[in-house]
C-alpha positions as CSV (number, residue, x, y, z in Angstrom):
1,M,21.3,2.6,5.1
2,Q,20.8,2.8,1.3
3,S,18.0,5.1,0.1
4,I,15.6,3.7,-2.4
5,P,13.3,6.0,-4.4
6,A,10.1,4.0,-3.8
7,T,6.8,5.7,-4.5
8,L,3.5,5.4,-2.5
9,S,0.4,6.0,-4.5
10,Y,-3.4,6.0,-4.2
11,D,-6.2,5.8,-6.7
12,R,-9.8,6.5,-5.8
13,Q,-10.8,3.9,-8.3
14,D,-9.4,1.3,-5.9
15,P,-10.2,3.1,-2.7
16,F,-9.3,0.4,-0.1
17,A,-5.7,0.0,-1.5
18,V,-2.4,1.8,-1.6
19,R,0.6,0.9,-3.7
20,M,4.3,1.1,-3.1
21,T,6.3,0.9,-6.3
22,F,10.0,0.2,-6.5
23,P,12.0,1.1,-9.6
24,A,13.8,-1.6,-11.6
25,P,17.3,-0.9,-10.2
26,A,16.1,-1.5,-6.6
27,T,14.6,-5.0,-7.3
28,L,16.0,-8.4,-7.5
29,E,14.2,-9.1,-10.7
30,G,15.5,-5.9,-12.4
31,V,12.0,-4.8,-13.3
32,E,9.7,-2.3,-11.6
33,V,7.7,-4.0,-8.8
34,C,4.5,-2.7,-7.3
35,W,3.0,-4.0,-4.1
36,T,-0.7,-3.3,-3.4
37,F,-2.0,-3.5,0.1
38,A,-4.7,-2.1,2.3
39,R,-4.7,1.5,3.2
40,D,-6.0,0.5,6.7
41,L,-3.0,-1.8,7.1
42,L,-0.7,1.2,6.5
43,A,-2.6,3.4,8.9
44,A,-2.8,0.7,11.6
45,G,0.9,-0.2,11.3
46,L,1.9,3.3,12.4
47,H,0.8,2.5,16.0
48,D,1.2,-1.3,16.3
49,A,2.7,-4.2,14.3
50,E,0.2,-5.2,11.7
51,G,-0.1,-7.7,8.9
52,H,0.4,-11.5,8.8
53,G,0.9,-12.0,5.1
54,D,3.1,-10.6,2.4
55,V,3.0,-7.1,3.7
56,R,3.7,-6.1,7.3
57,V,3.9,-2.6,8.8
58,R,5.2,-1.6,12.2
59,P,6.4,1.4,14.1
60,Y,10.2,1.5,14.5
61,G,10.7,4.4,16.8
62,Y,12.7,7.6,16.2
63,G,9.9,8.8,13.8
64,R,10.2,5.9,11.5
65,T,7.9,3.1,10.2
66,V,9.0,-0.2,8.8
67,L,7.3,-1.8,5.8
68,E,8.2,-5.4,5.1
69,F,7.4,-7.0,1.8
70,H,7.7,-10.8,1.8
71,A,8.2,-12.8,-1.4
72,P,9.6,-16.2,-2.2
73,E,12.8,-14.5,-3.5
74,G,13.3,-12.7,-0.2
75,T,12.1,-10.0,2.1
76,A,12.5,-6.2,1.5
77,V,12.5,-4.1,4.7
78,V,11.8,-0.4,4.0
79,H,12.2,2.3,6.6
80,V,10.0,5.4,6.0
81,H,9.7,8.6,8.0
82,T,6.4,8.3,9.8
83,E,5.5,11.9,9.0
84,K,5.7,11.2,5.3
85,I,3.3,8.3,5.7
86,L,1.0,10.5,7.8
87,D,1.1,13.2,5.1
88,F,0.3,10.6,2.4
89,L,-2.6,9.2,4.5
90,R,-4.0,12.7,5.1
91,A,-3.9,13.3,1.3
92,T,-5.7,10.0,0.6
93,S,-8.4,10.9,3.2
94,E,-9.0,14.2,1.5
95,L,-9.8,12.2,-1.7
96,V,-11.7,9.4,0.0
97,P,-12.4,9.7,3.7
98,A,-11.8,6.5,5.6
99,G,-15.1,4.6,6.0
100,T,-16.5,6.0,2.8
101,E,-14.5,3.9,0.3
102,Y,-17.6,1.8,-0.7
103,R,-19.1,4.9,-2.2
104,Q,-16.4,4.9,-4.8
105,L,-17.3,1.4,-6.0
106,D,-19.6,0.7,-8.9
107,L,-20.7,-2.7,-7.9
108,D,-23.4,-3.0,-10.6
109,H,-20.8,-2.4,-13.3
110,D,-18.3,-4.7,-11.7
111,L,-20.9,-7.5,-11.3
112,A,-22.0,-7.0,-14.9
113,E,-18.4,-7.4,-16.0
114,L,-18.0,-10.6,-14.0
115,M,-21.2,-12.0,-15.5
116,R,-20.3,-11.1,-19.0
117,D,-17.0,-13.0,-18.7
118,A,-18.9,-16.0,-17.2
119,R,-20.9,-16.6,-20.4
């Protein structure tokens, strides 16, 4: 199985989401591709198959988790050591504990931005 240097990242400015970025040489388009999906989806997919849309996560056994990324061009199936995902999720929870994501949002500012653009 070919190893791909994909990167999982988290930004407390977008507290409900995680991102997996694939470098240009690993993509069909030849450009860096970033998939954004729910942190809860990643966590839930460690125990049971989760996701019905473009991103799906499921346990694979032997300490691995499978992430599937579905696009019109095809499907990428990525195997990740489950322990690495657990470490990543622990680190994100230290930044923003699960269930407290809403505290990171500035809804007044976001609403003002939406209203400004509507004028």
